PyMOL commands that place a pseudoatom at each C-alpha (Angstrom):
pseudoatom trace, name=CA, resn=MET, resi=1, chain=A, elem=C, hetatm=0, pos=[0.000, 0.000, 0.000]
pseudoatom trace, name=CA, resn=ARG, resi=2, chain=A, elem=C, hetatm=0, pos=[1.446, 3.339, -0.999]
pseudoatom trace, name=CA, resn=ILE, resi=3, chain=A, elem=C, hetatm=0, pos=[0.930, 6.357, 1.175]
pseudoatom trace, name=CA, resn=SER, resi=4, chain=A, elem=C, hetatm=0, pos=[1.133, 9.635, -0.617]
pseudoatom trace, name=CA, resn=TRP, resi=5, chain=A, elem=C, hetatm=0, pos=[2.176, 12.940, 0.906]
pseudoatom trace, name=CA, resn=PHE, resi=6, chain=A, elem=C, hetatm=0, pos=[-1.347, 14.180, 0.185]
pseudoatom trace, name=CA, resn=ALA, resi=7, chain=A, elem=C, hetatm=0, pos=[-2.880, 11.389, 2.271]
pseudoatom trace, name=CA, resn=VAL, resi=8, chain=A, elem=C, hetatm=0, pos=[-0.554, 12.110, 5.163]
pseudoatom trace, name=CA, resn=THR, resi=9, chain=A, elem=C, hetatm=0, pos=[-1.196, 15.860, 5.080]
pseudoatom trace, name=CA, resn=ASN, resi=10, chain=A, elem=C, hetatm=0, pos=[-4.960, 15.386, 4.900]
pseudoatom trace, name=CA, resn=ARG, resi=11, chain=A, elem=C, hetatm=0, pos=[-4.951, 12.898, 7.742]
pseudoatom trace, name=CA, resn=PHE, resi=12, chain=A, elem=C, hetatm=0, pos=[-2.728, 14.957, 10.054]
pseudoatom trace, name=CA, resn=PRO, resi=13, chain=A, elem=C, hetatm=0, pos=[-2.864, 18.363, 8.426]
pseudoatom trace, name=CA, resn=LEU, resi=14, chain=A, elem=C, hetatm=0, pos=[-1.423, 20.622, 11.116]
pseudoatom trace, name=CA, resn=ARG, resi=15, chain=A, elem=C, hetatm=0, pos=[1.391, 18.329, 12.281]
pseudoatom trace, name=CA, resn=ALA, resi=16, chain=A, elem=C, hetatm=0, pos=[2.424, 17.380, 8.739]
pseudoatom trace, name=CA, resn=ARG, resi=17, chain=A, elem=C, hetatm=0, pos=[2.483, 20.997, 7.621]
pseudoatom trace, name=CA, resn=LYS, resi=18, chain=A, elem=C, hetatm=0, pos=[4.714, 21.981, 10.566]
pseudoatom trace, name=CA, resn=ILE, resi=19, chain=A, elem=C, hetatm=0, pos=[7.094, 19.121, 9.826]
pseudoatom trace, name=CA, resn=HIS, resi=20, chain=A, elem=C, hetatm=0, pos=[7.162, 19.974, 6.138]
pseudoatom trace, name=CA, resn=ARG, resi=21, chain=A, elem=C, hetatm=0, pos=[7.895, 23.648, 6.889]
pseudoatom trace, name=CA, resn=ALA, resi=22, chain=A, elem=C, hetatm=0, pos=[10.673, 22.687, 9.319]
pseudoatom trace, name=CA, resn=LEU, resi=23, chain=A, elem=C, hetatm=0, pos=[12.292, 20.400, 6.751]
pseudoatom trace, name=CA, resn=ARG, resi=24, chain=A, elem=C, hetatm=0, pos=[12.294, 22.988, 3.985]
pseudoatom trace, name=CA, resn=ASN, resi=25, chain=A, elem=C, hetatm=0, pos=[13.154, 26.003, 6.154]
pseudoatom trace, name=CA, resn=THR, resi=26, chain=A, elem=C, hetatm=0, pos=[16.251, 27.436, 4.513]
pseudoatom trace, name=CA, resn=ASP, resi=27, chain=A, elem=C, hetatm=0, pos=[15.447, 31.144, 4.526]
pseudoatom trace, name=CA, resn=ALA, resi=28, chain=A, elem=C, hetatm=0, pos=[17.043, 31.666, 7.951]
pseudoatom trace, name=CA, resn=GLY, resi=29, chain=A, elem=C, hetatm=0, pos=[20.278, 29.946, 6.910]
pseudoatom trace, name=CA, resn=PHE, resi=30, chain=A, elem=C, hetatm=0, pos=[19.401, 26.929, 9.018]
pseudoatom trace, name=CA, resn=SER, resi=31, chain=A, elem=C, hetatm=0, pos=[17.930, 23.620, 7.985]
pseudoatom trace, name=CA, resn=ILE, resi=32, chain=A, elem=C, hetatm=0, pos=[17.456, 20.215, 9.499]
pseudoatom trace, name=CA, resn=SER, resi=33, chain=A, elem=C, hetatm=0, pos=[19.844, 18.677, 6.982]
pseudoatom trace, name=CA, resn=ARG, resi=34, chain=A, elem=C, hetatm=0, pos=[22.553, 21.158, 7.971]
pseudoatom trace, name=CA, resn=LEU, resi=35, chain=A, elem=C, hetatm=0, pos=[21.985, 20.381, 11.622]
pseudoatom trace, name=CA, resn=ILE, resi=36, chain=A, elem=C, hetatm=0, pos=[22.219, 16.632, 10.955]
pseudoatom trace, name=CA, resn=ALA, resi=37, chain=A, elem=C, hetatm=0, pos=[25.433, 17.117, 8.976]
pseudoatom trace, name=CA, resn=LEU, resi=38, chain=A, elem=C, hetatm=0, pos=[26.906, 19.230, 11.772]
pseudoatom trace, name=CA, resn=VAL, resi=39, chain=A, elem=C, hetatm=0, pos=[26.033, 16.666, 14.456]
pseudoatom trace, name=CA, resn=ALA, resi=40, chain=A, elem=C, hetatm=0, pos=[27.332, 13.776, 12.315]
pseudoatom trace, name=CA, resn=GLY, resi=41, chain=A, elem=C, hetatm=0, pos=[30.608, 15.603, 11.716]
pseudoatom trace, name=CA, resn=TRP, resi=42, chain=A, elem=C, hetatm=0, pos=[30.988, 16.337, 15.411]
pseudoatom trace, name=CA, resn=LEU, resi=43, chain=A, elem=C, hetatm=0, pos=[30.362, 12.687, 16.297]
pseudoatom trace, name=CA, resn=CYS, resi=44, chain=A, elem=C, hetatm=0, pos=[32.973, 11.538, 13.752]
pseudoatom trace, name=CA, resn=VAL, resi=45, chain=A, elem=C, hetatm=0, pos=[35.577, 13.905, 15.181]
pseudoatom trace, name=CA, resn=ALA, resi=46, chain=A, elem=C, hetatm=0, pos=[34.761, 12.895, 18.753]
pseudoatom trace, name=CA, resn=SER, resi=47, chain=A, elem=C, hetatm=0, pos=[34.959, 9.162, 18.024]
pseudoatom trace, name=CA, resn=PHE, resi=48, chain=A, elem=C, hetatm=0, pos=[38.172, 9.559, 16.022]
pseudoatom trace, name=CA, resn=SER, resi=49, chain=A, elem=C, hetatm=0, pos=[39.828, 11.552, 18.805]
pseudoatom trace, name=CA, resn=ALA, resi=50, chain=A, elem=C, hetatm=0, pos=[38.763, 8.942, 21.366]
pseudoatom trace, name=CA, resn=LEU, resi=51, chain=A, elem=C, hetatm=0, pos=[40.226, 6.220, 19.154]
pseudoatom trace, name=CA, resn=CYS, resi=52, chain=A, elem=C, hetatm=0, pos=[43.500, 8.119, 18.823]
pseudoatom trace, name=CA, resn=ALA, resi=53, chain=A, elem=C, hetatm=0, pos=[43.647, 8.882, 22.554]
pseudoatom trace, name=CA, resn=GLU, resi=54, chain=A, elem=C, hetatm=0, pos=[43.635, 5.198, 23.439]
pseudoatom trace, name=CA, resn=THR, resi=55, chain=A, elem=C, hetatm=0, pos=[47.098, 3.775, 23.517]
pseudoatom trace, name=CA, resn=SER, resi=56, chain=A, elem=C, hetatm=0, pos=[48.139, 0.318, 22.467]
pseudoatom trace, name=CA, resn=ASP, resi=57, chain=A, elem=C, hetatm=0, pos=[51.270, 0.605, 24.584]
pseudoatom trace, name=CA, resn=PRO, resi=58, chain=A, elem=C, hetatm=0, pos=[51.145, -1.244, 27.909]
pseudoatom trace, name=CA, resn=GLY, resi=59, chain=A, elem=C, hetatm=0, pos=[53.014, 1.596, 29.606]
pseudoatom trace, name=CA, resn=THR, resi=60, chain=A, elem=C, hetatm=0, pos=[53.190, 0.777, 33.313]
pseudoatom trace, name=CA, resn=VAL, resi=61, chain=A, elem=C, hetatm=0, pos=[51.445, -2.611, 33.040]
pseudoatom trace, name=CA, resn=ASP, resi=62, chain=A, elem=C, hetatm=0, pos=[53.871, -5.451, 33.752]
pseudoatom trace, name=CA, resn=LEU, resi=63, chain=A, elem=C, hetatm=0, pos=[52.611, -8.175, 31.399]
pseudoatom trace, name=CA, resn=GLY, resi=64, chain=A, elem=C, hetatm=0, pos=[54.663, -10.825, 33.214]
pseudoatom trace, name=CA, resn=ASN, resi=65, chain=A, elem=C, hetatm=0, pos=[53.288, -10.035, 36.675]
pseudoatom trace, name=CA, resn=PRO, resi=66, chain=A, elem=C, hetatm=0, pos=[51.553, -13.179, 38.054]
pseudoatom trace, name=CA, resn=ASP, resi=67, chain=A, elem=C, hetatm=0, pos=[48.798, -11.099, 39.701]
pseudoatom trace, name=CA, resn=ILE, resi=68, chain=A, elem=C, hetatm=0, pos=[47.935, -9.376, 36.437]
pseudoatom trace, name=CA, resn=VAL, resi=69, chain=A, elem=C, hetatm=0, pos=[48.030, -12.711, 34.596]
pseudoatom trace, name=CA, resn=ALA, resi=70, chain=A, elem=C, hetatm=0, pos=[45.676, -14.195, 37.243]
pseudoatom trace, name=CA, resn=MET, resi=71, chain=A, elem=C, hetatm=0, pos=[43.229, -11.283, 36.835]
pseudoatom trace, name=CA, resn=GLY, resi=72, chain=A, elem=C, hetatm=0, pos=[43.433, -11.726, 33.065]
pseudoatom trace, name=CA, resn=LYS, resi=73, chain=A, elem=C, hetatm=0, pos=[42.687, -15.442, 33.409]
pseudoatom trace, name=CA, resn=LYS, resi=74, chain=A, elem=C, hetatm=0, pos=[39.630, -14.688, 35.530]
pseudoatom trace, name=CA, resn=ARG, resi=75, chain=A, elem=C, hetatm=0, pos=[38.370, -12.174, 32.969]
pseudoatom trace, name=CA, resn=PHE, resi=76, chain=A, elem=C, hetatm=0, pos=[39.181, -14.567, 30.094]
pseudoatom trace, name=CA, resn=ASN, resi=77, chain=A, elem=C, hetatm=0, pos=[37.051, -17.258, 31.739]
pseudoatom trace, name=CA, resn=ARG, resi=78, chain=A, elem=C, hetatm=0, pos=[34.155, -14.786, 31.934]
pseudoatom trace, name=CA, resn=THR, resi=79, chain=A, elem=C, hetatm=0, pos=[34.315, -13.171, 28.506]
pseudoatom trace, name=CA, resn=CYS, resi=80, chain=A, elem=C, hetatm=0, pos=[36.480, -15.169, 26.087]
pseudoatom trace, name=CA, resn=PHE, resi=81, chain=A, elem=C, hetatm=0, pos=[35.965, -18.798, 27.121]
pseudoatom trace, name=CA, resn=TYR, resi=82, chain=A, elem=C, hetatm=0, pos=[32.895, -19.375, 24.934]
pseudoatom trace, name=CA, resn=CYS, resi=83, chain=A, elem=C, hetatm=0, pos=[34.754, -18.791, 21.667]
pseudoatom trace, name=CA, resn=HIS, resi=84, chain=A, elem=C, hetatm=0, pos=[38.407, -19.463, 22.540]
pseudoatom trace, name=CA, resn=GLY, resi=85, chain=A, elem=C, hetatm=0, pos=[37.898, -22.467, 24.818]
pseudoatom trace, name=CA, resn=TYR, resi=86, chain=A, elem=C, hetatm=0, pos=[39.363, -23.482, 28.156]
pseudoatom trace, name=CA, resn=GLU, resi=87, chain=A, elem=C, hetatm=0, pos=[42.842, -21.988, 28.501]
pseudoatom trace, name=CA, resn=GLY, resi=88, chain=A, elem=C, hetatm=0, pos=[42.690, -20.775, 24.900]
pseudoatom trace, name=CA, resn=VAL, resi=89, chain=A, elem=C, hetatm=0, pos=[42.644, -24.212, 23.226]
pseudoatom trace, name=CA, resn=GLY, resi=90, chain=A, elem=C, hetatm=0, pos=[40.356, -22.881, 20.509]
pseudoatom trace, name=CA, resn=GLY, resi=91, chain=A, elem=C, hetatm=0, pos=[36.873, -23.727, 19.402]
pseudoatom trace, name=CA, resn=LYS, resi=92, chain=A, elem=C, hetatm=0, pos=[34.655, -21.280, 17.593]
pseudoatom trace, name=CA, resn=GLY, resi=93, chain=A, elem=C, hetatm=0, pos=[37.510, -18.754, 17.872]
pseudoatom trace, name=CA, resn=ALA, resi=94, chain=A, elem=C, hetatm=0, pos=[41.192, -19.186, 17.134]
pseudoatom trace, name=CA, resn=THR, resi=95, chain=A, elem=C, hetatm=0, pos=[43.507, -21.102, 19.430]
pseudoatom trace, name=CA, resn=LEU, resi=96, chain=A, elem=C, hetatm=0, pos=[45.613, -18.839, 21.606]
pseudoatom trace, name=CA, resn=GLN, resi=97, chain=A, elem=C, hetatm=0, pos=[48.046, -21.388, 23.044]
pseudoatom trace, name=CA, resn=ARG, resi=98, chain=A, elem=C, hetatm=0, pos=[51.669, -21.446, 21.850]
pseudoatom trace, name=CA, resn=ARG, resi=99, chain=A, elem=C, hetatm=0, pos=[51.107, -18.444, 19.534]
pseudoatom trace, name=CA, resn=SER, resi=100, chain=A, elem=C, hetatm=0, pos=[54.443, -16.678, 19.307]
pseudoatom trace, name=CA, resn=ASP, resi=101, chain=A, elem=C, hetatm=0, pos=[53.201, -14.657, 16.317]
pseudoatom trace, name=CA, resn=LEU, resi=102, chain=A, elem=C, hetatm=0, pos=[50.886, -12.558, 18.495]
pseudoatom trace, name=CA, resn=THR, resi=103, chain=A, elem=C, hetatm=0, pos=[52.523, -9.415, 19.850]
pseudoatom trace, name=CA, resn=PRO, resi=104, chain=A, elem=C, hetatm=0, pos=[51.053, -7.521, 22.815]
pseudoatom trace, name=CA, resn=ASN, resi=105, chain=A, elem=C, hetatm=0, pos=[49.947, -4.641, 20.576]
pseudoatom trace, name=CA, resn=VAL, resi=106, chain=A, elem=C, hetatm=0, pos=[48.245, -6.953, 18.065]
pseudoatom trace, name=CA, resn=ILE, resi=107, chain=A, elem=C, hetatm=0, pos=[46.392, -8.748, 20.860]
pseudoatom trace, name=CA, resn=PHE, resi=108, chain=A, elem=C, hetatm=0, pos=[45.322, -5.452, 22.473]
pseudoatom trace, name=CA, resn=ASP, resi=109, chain=A, elem=C, hetatm=0, pos=[44.128, -3.984, 19.173]
pseudoatom trace, name=CA, resn=THR, resi=110, chain=A, elem=C, hetatm=0, pos=[42.209, -7.156, 18.301]
pseudoatom trace, name=CA, resn=ILE, resi=111, chain=A, elem=C, hetatm=0, pos=[40.497, -7.235, 21.696]
pseudoatom trace, name=CA, resn=SER, resi=112, chain=A, elem=C, hetatm=0, pos=[39.699, -3.524, 21.465]
pseudoatom trace, name=CA, resn=ASN, resi=113, chain=A, elem=C, hetatm=0, pos=[38.498, -3.290, 17.870]
pseudoatom trace, name=CA, resn=GLY, resi=114, chain=A, elem=C, hetatm=0, pos=[37.410, -6.849, 17.117]
pseudoatom trace, name=CA, resn=ARG, resi=115, chain=A, elem=C, hetatm=0, pos=[38.044, -8.693, 13.894]
pseudoatom trace, name=CA, resn=ILE, resi=116, chain=A, elem=C, hetatm=0, pos=[36.019, -10.022, 10.980]
pseudoatom trace, name=CA, resn=ARG, resi=117, chain=A, elem=C, hetatm=0, pos=[37.517, -12.903, 9.068]
pseudoatom trace, name=CA, resn=GLY, resi=118, chain=A, elem=C, hetatm=0, pos=[35.032, -14.585, 6.765]
pseudoatom trace, name=CA, resn=SER, resi=119, chain=A, elem=C, hetatm=0, pos=[32.084, -15.714, 8.856]
pseudoatom trace, name=CA, resn=ALA, resi=120, chain=A, elem=C, hetatm=0, pos=[34.143, -15.631, 12.063]
pseudoatom trace, name=CA, resn=VAL, resi=121, chain=A, elem=C, hetatm=0, pos=[33.447, -12.403, 13.918]
pseudoatom trace, name=CA, resn=MET, resi=122, chain=A, elem=C, hetatm=0, pos=[35.129, -11.274, 17.106]
pseudoatom trace, name=CA, resn=PRO, resi=123, chain=A, elem=C, hetatm=0, pos=[33.249, -8.317, 18.601]
pseudoatom trace, name=CA, resn=PRO, resi=124, chain=A, elem=C, hetatm=0, pos=[35.082, -5.198, 19.771]
pseudoatom trace, name=CA, resn=TRP, resi=125, chain=A, elem=C, hetatm=0, pos=[35.458, -5.019, 23.551]
pseudoatom trace, name=CA, resn=LYS, resi=126, chain=A, elem=C, hetatm=0, pos=[36.699, -1.438, 23.976]
pseudoatom trace, name=CA, resn=ASN, resi=127, chain=A, elem=C, hetatm=0, pos=[33.284, -0.228, 25.138]
pseudoatom trace, name=CA, resn=ALA, resi=128, chain=A, elem=C, hetatm=0, pos=[32.720, -3.152, 27.517]
pseudoatom trace, name=CA, resn=LEU, resi=129, chain=A, elem=C, hetatm=0, pos=[36.170, -3.468, 29.107]
pseudoatom trace, name=CA, resn=THR, resi=130, chain=A, elem=C, hetatm=0, pos=[38.459, -0.796, 30.457]
pseudoatom trace, name=CA, resn=GLN, resi=131, chain=A, elem=C, hetatm=0, pos=[41.924, -0.368, 29.025]
pseudoatom trace, name=CA, resn=GLU, resi=132, chain=A, elem=C, hetatm=0, pos=[43.402, -1.950, 32.158]
pseudoatom trace, name=CA, resn=GLU, resi=133, chain=A, elem=C, hetatm=0, pos=[41.128, -5.000, 31.851]
pseudoatom trace, name=CA, resn=ARG, resi=134, chain=A, elem=C, hetatm=0, pos=[42.125, -5.454, 28.211]
pseudoatom trace, name=CA, resn=TRP, resi=135, chain=A, elem=C, hetatm=0, pos=[45.815, -5.328, 29.165]
pseudoatom trace, name=CA, resn=GLN, resi=136, chain=A, elem=C, hetatm=0, pos=[45.121, -8.004, 31.802]
pseudoatom trace, name=CA, resn=LEU, resi=137, chain=A, elem=C, hetatm=0, pos=[43.691, -10.183, 29.035]
pseudoatom trace, name=CA, resn=VAL, resi=138, chain=A, elem=C, hetatm=0, pos=[46.792, -9.500, 26.938]
pseudoatom trace, name=CA, resn=ALA, resi=139, chain=A, elem=C, hetatm=0, pos=[49.004, -10.596, 29.852]
pseudoatom trace, name=CA, resn=TYR, resi=140, chain=A, elem=C, hetatm=0, pos=[47.049, -13.835, 30.217]
pseudoatom trace, name=CA, resn=ILE, resi=141, chain=A, elem=C, hetatm=0, pos=[47.062, -14.586, 26.472]
pseudoatom trace, name=CA, resn=LEU, resi=142, chain=A, elem=C, hetatm=0, pos=[50.821, -14.002, 26.361]
pseudoatom trace, name=CA, resn=SER, resi=143, chain=A, elem=C, hetatm=0, pos=[51.197, -16.455, 29.261]
pseudoatom trace, name=CA, resn=LEU, resi=144, chain=A, elem=C, hetatm=0, pos=[49.510, -19.103, 27.101]
pseudoatom trace, name=CA, resn=ARG, resi=145, chain=A, elem=C, hetatm=0, pos=[52.603, -19.162, 24.887]
pseudoatom trace, name=CA, resn=GLU, resi=146, chain=A, elem=C, hetatm=0, pos=[54.334, -21.445, 27.360]
pseudoatom trace, name=CA, resn=MET, resi=147, chain=A, elem=C, hetatm=0, pos=[51.464, -23.936, 27.631]
pseudoatom trace, name=CA, resn=PRO, resi=148, chain=A, elem=C, hetatm=0, pos=[52.544, -27.579, 27.257]
pseudoatom trace, name=CA, resn=GLU, resi=149, chain=A, elem=C, hetatm=0, pos=[51.481, -29.513, 24.180]
pseudoatom trace, name=CA, resn=GLN, resi=150, chain=A, elem=C, hetatm=0, pos=[47.986, -31.046, 24.517]
pseudoatom trace, name=CA, resn=LYS, resi=151, chain=A, elem=C, hetatm=0, pos=[47.782, -34.825, 24.064]
for i in range(1, 151): cmd.bond("trace and resi %d" % i, "trace and resi %d" % (i + 1))
show_as sticks, trace
zoom trace
């Protein structure tokens, strides 16, 4: 069923006319489309600056500290276990044991921004986990490098 502008304006004449006038109001140098463009531009700048402000450098986090590794393991078992399996053995997600190719920055960026590879999708966690919590996960995943071979 097609609804024409005429049908809408006849059904709700006053409201539709006000909306139509607001959408086409350009005589004052202001329009809804300009406002939307301004807000969209501001949101892009704000999100880009937040992305740039986040560092992928561990800084003061000691990735070999057993306490940080233990906190990372606890968080891993809450958030990553479903896809990456017990102690990172793999499953729906990639195996994380004995992976010497993963650097701390790559792990942190992947946890933060997620990854799409074919039909396998890892969601971004930067809005759900703090930067410190993500570095704890990095410390735990790096500790999985020394895991013994599974039989």
